[in-house]
C-alpha positions in Angstrom: -14.4 -8.2 15.4 -13.0 -6.6 12.2 -9.7 -4.9 12.6 -8.2 -2.7 9.8 -4.5 -3.2 9.2 -2.8 0.1 10.2 -0.8 1.8 7.3 2.3 4.0 8.2 3.8 6.2 5.4 7.6 6.2 5.8 9.8 5.1 8.6 11.8 2.0 9.3 9.8 -1.2 8.8 10.3 -4.1 11.3 10.7 -7.7 10.2 7.2 -8.4 10.9 5.9 -5.6 8.9 4.7 -5.8 5.2 6.0 -3.1 3.0 4.3 -1.4 0.0 7.1 -0.2 -2.1 6.8 2.2 -5.1 8.9 1.2 -8.1 12.2 3.2 -8.0 12.5 3.2 -4.2 15.1 1.3 -2.3 13.8 -1.9 -0.8 14.5 -2.6 2.8 16.5 -5.5 4.0 13.5 -7.1 5.9 9.8 -7.5 5.6 7.4 -8.9 3.0 7.5 -6.4 0.0 4.6 -5.7 -2.4 5.3 -3.2 -5.3 3.2 -0.6 -7.1 3.9 1.9 -9.9 2.2 5.2 -10.5 0.1 5.6 -13.7 2.0 5.8 -17.0 3.2 9.2 -18.0 0.2 10.9 -19.8 -2.3 8.9 -17.9 -4.0 9.6 -14.5 -4.1 7.1 -11.7 -7.0 4.7 -12.3 -7.6 5.4 -15.8 -9.3 2.7 -17.7 -6.2 1.5 -19.5 -3.9 1.5 -16.4 -6.1 0.1 -13.7 -9.8 0.1 -12.9 -9.0 0.8 -9.1 -5.6 2.5 -9.5 -2.2 1.0 -8.9 -2.0 1.7 -5.2 -5.4 0.3 -4.5 -4.8 -2.7 -6.7 -1.4 -3.4 -4.9 -3.1 -3.0 -1.4 -5.8 -5.5 -2.7 -3.2 -8.0 -3.7 -1.2 -7.6 -0.4 -4.4 -8.3 1.5 -5.2 -11.4 -0.5 -1.6 -12.6 -0.1 -1.9 -12.2 3.7 -5.3 -14.0 3.8 -4.1 -17.0 1.7 -0.8 -17.5 3.4 1.2 -16.3 0.3 2.6 -13.5 2.6 3.5 -14.0 6.0 1.0 -12.6 8.6 1.7 -9.0 9.4 0.0 -6.5 11.7 1.2 -3.3 10.0 2.0 -2.0 6.6 4.8 0.5 5.9 4.6 2.5 2.7 7.9 3.5 1.1 7.2 5.8 -1.7 7.8 9.2 -3.2 5.4 12.1 -2.2 3.4 11.4 -5.3 3.3 7.7 -4.4 2.2 8.4 -0.9 -0.6 10.6 -2.1 -1.8 7.8 -4.3 -1.8 5.4 -1.3 -3.6 8.1 0.8 -6.1 8.5 -2.0 -6.8 4.8 -2.2 -7.3 4.7 1.5 -9.8 7.5 1.4 -11.5 6.8 -1.9 -11.5 3.1 -2.5 -14.2 1.1 -0.6 -12.3 -2.2 -0.5 -9.0 -0.6 0.6 -10.7 1.4 3.1 -12.3 -1.6 4.7 -9.1 -3.4 5.0 -6.5 -0.8 5.8 -6.4 2.4 7.9 -3.9 5.2 7.9 -2.4 5.5 11.3 -3.7 8.8 13.0 -0.1 9.5 14.3 1.3 9.3 10.7 2.2 13.1 10.3 5.2 14.3 8.5 
């Protein structure tokens, strides 16, 4: 049975969570951290020169590979710590990127 990894935007990560951290945000004291940056100024997310899949989707893909290969500790939940624009980029990746959508799922109770 395939289970998607739940994604929560904001909140306090537990020691067993993975964290997707936008550059410029304060890192938490615990949890495995993967980082992403929004597109360069003057560029749009996912433009050919910045990243074919967009920076959030690429970071999520790397995080999934790290979990699968043992580079990252096994985690059951992902917490996103990002600016509103960074959260929007992650939400867009979850909605629009086929690989990301197959692996991760935004928690339904994730409402701000």
